[in-house]
N, C-alpha and C positions, 0 to 999 in steps of 0.2 A: 466549603460550599458545598452543598446539595444539588443535584442536578434535579429541579422541580419537575420535568417532563416526566422523566421514568423511576423517579423518586429514588435514585441511587441506585437503581438495580442494576446499572452495568456499568457503573462505575470502580475502575480500578486504580490502584496508586501509579502515578506516572513512573516509568523510567527514564525520563527525560532529565538532561541536565539542567538545573533551576536557573544557571546563569548564562544560558545559550540561547541566541536568536537563532530561532530554526528559519527563519527569513533570510540569514546569512548566504551569500553564494558559498558553495560546496557541493561534496558529494553524500548523499545520503542512502543509508540502508533502510529498506523498508518492509517489514512484516506484516502481514493483513491475516489472522485466523479467524476460520468459520466459528459461527457459534456452536458452542459442544464440541468443538473439533469433528463437528460431522461432515462426510466426505461427499459436500456438494460439488465438487469443482471438477470432479471426473476420477479415473480408477486406474492404477498401472496393472497391465497387462503385457505379461512376457518382457518384462522391464521396460517398457513404454508407458509414458503417460498418454491416456484417451480422456482429453477433454470432455466433460458434459455439457449440456448447452449452457448451463450458468458459468461454466471454466470458461467457454469461448468466448460470453460477454466480457467476463473479467478480463481475459486477454485483449480483447479488442478494446475496451475501455482504458486499457493501461496505454496503448499504442496512441491512443487519442489523446491523452494528457498535453504534449506540446501543444496542439492544435488549440488549446484552451489556455495553455500558460507557455507562451513562446520562450520565456527564460528558463524553461526547464529543457533537459537533453536527456533522453533516457539510455541506460547502460543495458546491462543485464537484468533479464527477468526469467523467473519461472514460476510455474503454477503445478501446485502440489495437490492432493487430493482434499487436504482441509486448511491449505493456506498459501499465500503468495511469498515470494522475497523477491525484491528489485532493488536496483541501484539507481536512481536517480540524481542529477546533477541541477541545480540552482545555479544559474549564469548571467547574470545582471550586476550593474554597477548599483554600488547603495542609492543614487539619485535614482533608482528605478523601482524603489520599493511600494 
C-alpha cells in the first residue's frame, strides 16, 4: 500500500518482525536518523558531542516521553550528529493497551 500523502517518497521496507505486536511489554532499541543523514543534531568537538539547538530539542522531548506515555520507562539514550539511539521499556499489563 502506498502512502498517499507523500506518494511513497519516504517509504522504506520495514525491518520489523511482522508477527510481533510492538505494543507488547518489553525493552525496545530505537534508532532515528535524520533526512539524508545530515548533521542537524550537533557536532563532535574534542571527542565530545555538542548538541545543536535541534539536538537539544530532541534530547528534551525524549526525556518527556514518560509524561505523555506513563507506561514507558526510559533507559539509555544518545544523540549523535545525524541520529539518535535510545532504549525504552514498555511496562504495562495487557489490560492497559
